[in-house]
C-alpha positions in Angstrom: 24.3 128.4 70.9 25.7 131.9 71.2 27.1 132.3 74.8 27.6 136.1 74.7 25.5 137.9 77.3 23.1 140.6 76.2 24.5 144.1 76.8 21.5 145.3 78.8 21.5 142.5 81.4 25.0 142.2 82.7 23.7 142.6 86.2 22.0 139.2 85.9 25.3 137.6 85.0 27.1 139.4 87.9 24.5 138.3 90.5 24.1 134.6 89.4 27.7 133.7 88.6 28.9 133.6 92.2 25.7 131.6 93.2 26.5 128.9 90.6 30.2 128.8 91.7 29.1 128.2 95.3 26.7 125.5 94.4 29.0 123.6 92.1 32.6 124.8 92.5 34.0 121.7 90.7 31.3 120.4 88.4 30.5 123.6 86.4 33.1 124.9 84.0 32.9 128.6 83.1 31.5 128.1 79.6 28.5 126.2 80.9 27.7 128.9 83.5 27.8 131.5 80.7 25.3 129.5 78.6 22.9 129.2 81.6 23.2 132.9 82.4 22.6 133.8 78.7 19.3 131.8 78.8 18.3 133.7 82.0 19.1 137.0 80.4 16.9 136.2 77.4 13.9 135.8 79.7 14.8 139.1 81.4 15.1 140.8 78.0 11.6 139.7 77.0 10.2 141.1 80.2 12.1 144.4 79.7 10.6 144.8 76.2 7.0 144.4 77.6 4.8 147.6 78.0 5.6 149.6 81.1 9.1 148.2 81.5 12.0 150.6 82.2 14.5 150.4 79.4 16.8 153.3 80.5 19.0 151.0 82.6 19.6 148.7 79.6 20.5 151.6 77.3 23.0 153.0 79.8 24.9 149.7 79.8 25.2 149.1 76.1 28.9 150.0 76.1 29.9 148.0 79.2 29.9 144.4 77.8 32.6 142.4 79.5 34.9 140.2 77.4 34.2 136.5 77.3 36.2 134.3 79.6 37.3 130.9 78.5 37.2 127.7 80.5 40.3 126.3 82.2 40.9 122.7 83.3 43.6 121.7 85.7 46.1 119.1 84.5 46.9 115.9 86.3 50.3 114.6 87.3 51.1 111.2 85.8 51.9 108.6 88.3 55.4 107.1 88.1 55.6 103.3 87.5 56.7 101.1 90.4 60.5 100.8 90.6 62.1 97.5 91.6 65.0 98.4 93.9 66.4 94.8 93.7 66.7 94.8 89.9 70.2 95.0 88.3 71.5 98.4 87.3 70.4 99.3 83.8 73.1 99.6 81.2 74.4 103.0 80.1 74.6 103.9 76.4 77.9 105.0 74.8 76.7 108.6 74.6 75.9 108.7 78.4 79.3 107.2 79.2 81.0 109.9 77.1 79.0 112.6 78.9 79.9 111.2 82.4 83.6 111.2 81.5 83.6 114.7 80.1 81.0 116.6 82.1 83.1 117.2 85.2 86.2 118.0 83.2 84.3 120.6 81.1 82.6 122.1 84.2 86.1 122.5 85.8 87.4 124.2 82.7 84.4 126.5 82.2 82.6 126.9 85.6 80.6 129.9 84.3 78.8 127.9 81.7 75.3 126.8 82.7 74.3 123.1 82.8 72.1 123.2 79.6 74.9 124.8 77.6 77.3 122.1 78.9 75.0 119.4 77.7 74.7 121.1 74.3 78.5 121.4 74.0 78.9 117.7 75.0 76.4 116.7 72.3 78.5 118.6 69.7 81.7 117.0 70.9 80.1 113.5 70.6 78.9 114.2 67.1 82.4 115.3 66.1 84.2 112.5 68.0 86.5 110.3 65.8 85.0 107.0 64.9 87.7 104.9 66.8 87.2 107.0 70.0 83.5 106.8 69.7 83.7 103.0 69.1 85.5 102.6 72.4 82.4 104.0 74.3 80.1 101.9 72.2 82.0 98.7 72.9 81.9 99.5 76.7 78.2 100.1 76.4 77.7 96.8 74.6 79.6 94.9 77.3 77.5 96.6 79.9 74.4 95.6 78.1 75.5 92.0 78.0 76.3 92.2 81.7 72.8 93.6 82.4 71.1 90.9 80.3 73.0 88.2 82.2 72.2 89.7 85.6 68.5 90.3 84.6 68.1 86.7 83.5 69.5 85.5 86.9 67.4 88.0 88.8 64.2 86.9 87.1 64.7 83.5 88.6 64.8 84.8 92.2 62.0 85.1 94.7 62.4 88.9 95.0 61.5 89.3 91.3 58.4 87.1 91.6 57.3 89.1 94.7 57.7 92.4 92.8 55.8 91.0 89.8 52.9 90.0 92.1 52.8 93.5 93.5 52.6 95.1 90.1 49.8 92.7 89.0 47.9 93.5 92.2 48.2 97.2 91.6 47.0 96.9 88.0 44.1 94.7 89.1 43.1 97.3 91.7 43.4 100.1 89.2 41.2 98.3 86.7 38.7 97.5 89.5 38.5 101.2 90.5 38.0 102.2 86.9 35.2 99.7 86.4 33.5 101.0 89.6 33.8 104.6 88.4 32.3 103.8 85.0 29.5 101.9 86.6 28.7 104.8 88.9 28.8 107.2 86.0 26.3 105.0 84.0 24.0 104.7 87.0 24.0 108.4 87.6 23.3 109.1 84.0 20.5 106.5 84.0 18.9 108.1 87.0 19.1 111.6 85.6 17.7 110.4 82.3 14.8 108.5 84.0 12.5 111.6 84.2 13.7 113.1 80.9 12.7 110.3 78.5 10.4 112.4 76.4 12.2 115.8 76.8 15.2 117.3 75.0 18.2 118.5 77.0 17.5 122.0 75.8 14.0 121.9 77.3 15.2 121.4 80.9 14.6 124.6 82.9 17.8 125.9 84.5 18.2 126.1 88.3 15.9 123.1 88.8 16.5 119.8 90.5 16.2 118.0 87.1 18.8 120.3 85.6 21.3 119.9 88.5 20.9 116.1 88.4 21.5 116.0 84.7 24.6 118.2 85.0 26.0 116.0 87.8 25.6 112.9 85.6 27.3 114.6 82.6 30.2 115.8 84.8 30.7 112.3 86.3 30.8 110.8 82.8 33.2 113.5 81.6 35.6 112.9 84.6 35.5 109.2 83.8 36.3 109.8 80.2 39.2 112.0 81.0 40.6 109.4 83.4 40.2 106.7 80.7 41.9 108.9 78.2 44.8 109.5 80.6 45.3 105.8 81.0 45.3 105.2 77.3 47.8 108.0 76.8 50.2 106.4 79.4 49.8 103.0 77.6 50.5 104.6 74.2 53.6 106.3 75.6 55.0 103.0 76.9 54.2 101.3 73.6 55.9 104.1 71.7 59.1 103.6 73.7 58.9 99.9 73.0 58.4 100.5 69.3 61.4 102.9 69.1 63.6 100.3 70.9 62.5 97.6 68.5 63.0 99.8 65.5 66.6 100.6 66.7 67.2 96.8 67.1 65.9 96.1 63.7 68.1 98.8 62.1 71.2 97.3 63.8 70.3 93.8 62.7 69.7 95.0 59.1 73.2 96.6 59.2 74.7 93.3 60.4 72.9 91.4 57.7 74.2 93.7 55.0 77.8 93.3 56.3 77.5 89.5 56.3 76.0 89.5 52.8 78.9 91.6 51.5 81.4 89.3 53.2 79.7 86.2 51.8 79.8 87.7 48.4 83.5 88.3 48.6 84.1 84.8 49.9 82.1 83.4 47.0 84.1 85.3 44.5 87.3 84.1 46.0 86.0 80.5 46.0 85.0 80.7 42.3 88.5 82.1 41.4 90.1 79.2 43.4 88.0 76.6 41.6 88.8 78.1 38.2 92.5 78.1 39.0 92.5 74.5 40.3 90.6 73.4 37.2 93.1 75.0 34.8 96.1 73.6 36.8 94.8 70.0 37.1 93.1 69.7 33.7 96.1 67.6 32.5 96.4 65.4 35.6 94.2 62.3 35.4 93.3 60.4 38.5 95.1 57.0 38.8 92.7 54.1 38.1 89.7 56.0 36.9 91.5 58.5 34.6 89.1 61.3 35.6 90.0 64.8 34.5 89.3 67.9 36.5 86.5 70.2 35.2 84.8 73.3 36.6 81.7 71.3 37.5 83.5 68.4 39.1 86.5 70.1 40.7 85.2 69.6 44.2 84.8 65.8 43.9 88.1 65.6 41.9 90.1 67.2 44.7 88.5 65.0 47.3 89.4 61.8 45.3 93.0 63.1 44.7 93.5 63.8 48.4 92.2 60.3 49.3 94.5 58.6 46.7 97.6 60.5 47.9 96.9 59.9 51.6 96.1 56.2 51.3 99.3 55.1 49.6 101.9 57.9 49.2 104.7 55.4 48.3 102.9 54.2 45.2 102.1 57.7 43.9 105.3 59.6 44.5 105.3 60.8 40.9 101.7 62.1 41.3 102.6 63.8 44.6 105.5 65.6 42.9 103.2 66.7 40.1 100.7 68.0 42.6 103.4 70.0 44.4 104.5 71.6 41.2 100.9 72.7 40.5 100.4 74.1 43.9 103.7 76.0 43.7 102.5 77.6 40.5 99.2 78.6 42.2 101.1 80.3 45.0 102.9 82.5 42.5 
């Protein structure tokens, strides 16, 4: 529906707008008032076009149409979550520790620089900090994090934590109860307003009537409840987003650790394969006493175990074998 007021009937808008604002200062937004006044002016325009009506006043105001005004809704402040004063102090990141160490020093060196500029300068310093210097702050942060996890685990076993948890649960329960009551009230108001309008369209309700006002009240109550519910979901989404970011950072760190371990394991496997090959070549001509087993690449592990057992069980009987093993090992060391 076009909400622009006819040019010839701006007086109708000027007279009725303050009246609606006094009746419903909170429920009516400006766009709704404009629509209602536009409907009224259409009736006035039909009367002015009838025989005998004076059209001079309308023609004199054709160039005086006021610009449209848009609606404005006030924002709401988000409530801060409950803070547990008995909880252990949260750990500081390496970047925050670096800023705490350098902020006062930098402010003393350049007192004329504003605080935001100092923060930006410290951020640039951190990004250009040598890896070994940066690692010192990161190690301190990791130790602080381990300290926090230990203290938090101990604190969660105390009665103070259980008491705080009960308070949080009671607050959330009361919040949900108030939300349910508000939604029920909005549904009841909407049901009452729709009781007498079963066979009529919303656009057929005459304005400035009791039916119209009841219908508007119900719609405004429902709108307020929807805004409140939307605000709650936004707060939950913000908390979940922080949790997701924290988990993503943890996953990235773990993936980096896994990659390092895989590289290290690969190097160790290569070294083990080289050692097996060298032992096989060196002991290929040394048969085991009794069985006469010869070292091979597939059986080198069991061969070395048996050789060690024979040498340690009776060294006096196998002095020649021990001497031969020493010569082979000396060749490997070279």
